[in-house]
NUFINU-7823 format. One record per atom (N, C-alpha, C): residue number from 0; chain; y, x, z. Coordinates in steps of 0.05 Angstrom, whole numbers, m for minus. Atoms other than C-alpha are relative to their C-alpha. Example, Ala and Ser with C-alpha at 12.3 -4.5 7.8 and 13.67 -1.06 7.14 Angstrom:
2
0  A  m24  18  0
0  A  m90  246  156
0  A  24  18  0
1  A  m24  m16  m1
1  A  m21  273  143
1  A  22  m15  14
***
This chain:
107
0  A  0  m6  m28
0  A  94  m1256  582
0  A  m23  20  6
1  A  23  m17  m5
1  A  26  m1222  579
1  A  6  29  m8
2  A  m7  m27  9
2  A  55  m1163  540
2  A  19  13  20
3  A  m18  m12  m20
3  A  109  m1153  593
3  A  m16  12  23
4  A  16  m10  m21
4  A  56  m1143  646
4  A  m15  25  m8
5  A  13  m24  11
5  A  19  m1093  602
5  A  19  24  m1
6  A  m20  m21  1
6  A  83  m1054  592
6  A  5  12  27
7  A  m5  m9  m27
7  A  95  m1050  666
7  A  m24  17  10
8  A  24  m15  m8
8  A  23  m1026  677
8  A  0  28  m12
9  A  m2  m26  13
9  A  32  m970  626
9  A  22  17  12
10  A  m23  m15  m12
10  A  99  m950  655
10  A  m7  10  28
11  A  9  m8  m27
11  A  69  m949  725
11  A  m19  23  m1
12  A  20  m22  3
12  A  12  m904  702
12  A  14  25  m8
13  A  m16  m24  8
13  A  62  m857  668
13  A  14  12  24
14  A  m14  m10  m23
14  A  103  m852  731
14  A  m19  13  20
15  A  20  m12  m18
15  A  41  m838  772
15  A  m9  27  m10
16  A  8  m25  12
16  A  20  m784  724
16  A  21  22  3
17  A  m22  m19  m3
17  A  88  m751  725
17  A  2  9  29
18  A  m1  m7  m28
18  A  89  m753  801
18  A  m22  19  8
19  A  23  m17  m6
19  A  20  m723  805
19  A  4  28  m12
20  A  m6  m25  13
20  A  41  m669  755
20  A  20  17  15
21  A  m20  m15  m15
21  A  102  m650  795
21  A  m12  12  25
22  A  12  m10  m25
22  A  62  m643  859
22  A  m22  20  m5
23  A  23  m18  6
23  A  2  m608  827
23  A  8  24  m17
24  A  m9  m22  18
24  A  43  m562  781
24  A  m3  27  14
25  A  2  m26  m12
25  A  47  m505  832
25  A  m29  9  3
26  A  28  m8  m2
26  A  m29  m506  837
26  A  m12  4  m28
27  A  12  m1  26
27  A  m46  m518  764
27  A  11  23  m17
28  A  m13  m20  17
28  A  4  m470  730
28  A  m11  28  4
29  A  12  m26  m4
29  A  m22  m406  762
29  A  m29  2  m11
30  A  27  0  10
30  A  m93  m426  745
30  A  0  1  m31
31  A  m2  0  29
31  A  m73  m440  673
31  A  9  27  m11
32  A  m9  m26  10
32  A  m37  m374  666
32  A  m22  21  3
33  A  22  m19  m3
33  A  m97  m336  693
33  A  m21  m5  m22
34  A  20  7  21
34  A  m142  m372  643
34  A  13  3  m28
35  A  m13  1  26
35  A  m91  m376  587
35  A  3  27  m13
36  A  m5  m26  11
36  A  m76  m302  578
36  A  m25  12  m13
37  A  24  m10  13
37  A  m148  m280  566
37  A  m9  m16  m25
38  A  7  17  23
38  A  m160  m339  520
38  A  18  5  m24
39  A  m19  m6  22
39  A  m97  m324  480
39  A  m6  27  m12
40  A  6  m27  9
40  A  m116  m250  476
40  A  m25  m1  m18
41  A  25  2  16
41  A  m186  m268  451
41  A  5  m14  m27
42  A  m6  14  25
42  A  m158  m316  399
42  A  15  19  m19
43  A  m15  m19  17
43  A  m109  m263  373
43  A  m19  22  m11
44  A  19  m20  8
44  A  m165  m211  371
44  A  m18  m10  m22
45  A  17  12  20
45  A  m210  m258  332
45  A  16  m4  m27
46  A  m16  4  24
46  A  m153  m274  284
46  A  5  26  m15
47  A  m4  m26  13
47  A  m140  m200  271
47  A  m26  9  m14
48  A  26  m7  12
48  A  m215  m189  257
48  A  m4  m15  m26
49  A  3  16  24
49  A  m216  m246  208
49  A  19  9  m22
50  A  m20  m10  19
50  A  m153  m220  174
50  A  m10  26  m13
51  A  10  m26  11
51  A  m183  m150  167
51  A  m23  m4  m19
52  A  23  6  18
52  A  m248  m178  137
52  A  10  m12  m26
53  A  m12  11  24
53  A  m206  m218  89
53  A  12  20  m18
54  A  m12  m21  16
54  A  m168  m157  67
54  A  m21  17  m14
55  A  22  m15  12
55  A  m233  m119  55
55  A  m13  m15  m22
56  A  12  17  22
56  A  m262  m176  15
56  A  18  m1  m24
57  A  m19  1  23
57  A  m199  m181  m27
57  A  0  27  m15
58  A  0  m27  13
58  A  m201  m105  m40
58  A  m25  3  m17
59  A  25  m2  16
59  A  m274  m109  m62
59  A  1  m18  m25
60  A  m3  18  23
60  A  m259  m168  m107
60  A  18  12  m21
61  A  m18  m13  19
61  A  m200  m131  m138
61  A  m14  23  m15
62  A  15  m22  13
62  A  m245  m70  m151
62  A  m19  m11  m21
63  A  20  12  18
63  A  m298  m114  m183
63  A  14  m10  m26
64  A  m14  11  23
64  A  m247  m149  m228
64  A  10  23  m17
65  A  m10  m23  16
65  A  m216  m82  m249
65  A  m23  14  m15
66  A  23  m12  14
66  A  m286  m54  m265
66  A  m8  m16  m24
67  A  8  18  22
67  A  m304  m114  m307
67  A  21  1  m22
68  A  m21  m1  21
68  A  m237  m112  m343
68  A  m1  27  m15
69  A  3  m26  14
69  A  m247  m37  m358
69  A  m24  0  m19
70  A  23  2  17
70  A  m316  m51  m385
70  A  6  m16  m25
71  A  m6  17  23
71  A  m290  m106  m430
71  A  19  15  m19
72  A  m18  m15  18
72  A  m233  m62  m456
72  A  m16  22  m15
73  A  15  m21  13
73  A  m283  m6  m470
73  A  m18  m12  m22
74  A  16  13  21
74  A  m329  m54  m508
74  A  17  m8  m23
75  A  m17  8  22
75  A  m270  m80  m548
75  A  9  24  m16
76  A  m9  m23  15
76  A  m245  m11  m565
76  A  m23  12  m17
77  A  23  m10  16
77  A  m315  9  m588
77  A  m5  m18  m24
78  A  5  17  23
78  A  m321  m52  m632
78  A  23  0  m20
79  A  m24  m2  18
79  A  m250  m44  m660
79  A  2  27  m14
80  A  m2  m27  12
80  A  m257  31  m675
80  A  m16  1  m25
81  A  15  m3  25
81  A  m277  49  m746
81  A  m25  18  5
82  A  24  m16  m3
82  A  m348  75  m750
82  A  3  27  m14
83  A  m3  m27  11
83  A  m355  149  m765
83  A  m13  1  m28
84  A  11  m2  28
84  A  m368  169  m837
84  A  m25  17  m1
85  A  25  m15  0
85  A  m422  218  m817
85  A  m22  m17  11
86  A  23  14  m11
86  A  m491  189  m808
86  A  m9  14  26
87  A  10  m11  m25
87  A  m522  198  m739
87  A  m25  16  m6
88  A  24  m15  4
88  A  m576  251  m734
88  A  m25  m17  7
89  A  24  17  m3
89  A  m646  222  m739
89  A  m21  13  18
90  A  21  m12  m16
90  A  m687  273  m701
90  A  14  18  21
91  A  m10  m18  m20
91  A  m679  319  m641
91  A  9  27  m13
92  A  m8  m25  13
92  A  m676  380  m687
92  A  27  m4  m13
93  A  m25  4  13
93  A  m620  350  m727
93  A  23  m3  20
94  A  m20  3  m21
94  A  m583  331  m663
94  A  8  27  11
95  A  m5  m26  m11
95  A  m590  401  m636
95  A  16  17  m20
96  A  m15  m14  21
96  A  m566  430  m703
96  A  29  m9  m1
97  A  m27  10  1
97  A  m506  385  m703
97  A  16  9  25
98  A  m13  m9  m25
98  A  m489  404  m630
98  A  7  29  m2
99  A  m5  m29  3
99  A  m495  478  m647
99  A  23  4  m20
100  A  m21  m3  20
100  A  m451  470  m708
100  A  27  m8  12
101  A  m25  9  m13
101  A  m399  434  m666
101  A  10  21  19
102  A  m8  m21  m19
102  A  m399  489  m613
102  A  10  24  m16
103  A  m8  m23  17
103  A  m394  543  m667
103  A  28  m5  m12
104  A  m25  6  13
104  A  m336  507  m700
104  A  23  1  21
105  A  m20  m1  m21
105  A  m299  504  m633
105  A  9  29  6
106  A  m6  m28  m7
106  A  m303  580  m623
106  A  11  13  m24
***
């Protein structure tokens, strides 16, 4: 029996709320629309800014990953390539002589 009284109380409160909403709707709806449009516009603008920052961050991350991958490939190709049979020049004079010989051989 006690629950039946509680149900009636909730139902009465609901009906009172609906009645108040029906009578206050012409006053509340224009106020909500005046407030709602700028709030919606601001939310969309913020969402677009976050999206753009995310795209920029993803592009930077992609560049970094590509750079690291290229460095790793270059290191692997250097370690996999056979070493040259000619010994490296030991002094600046020998290096210059080798560079001159190389240029002369090209012409």
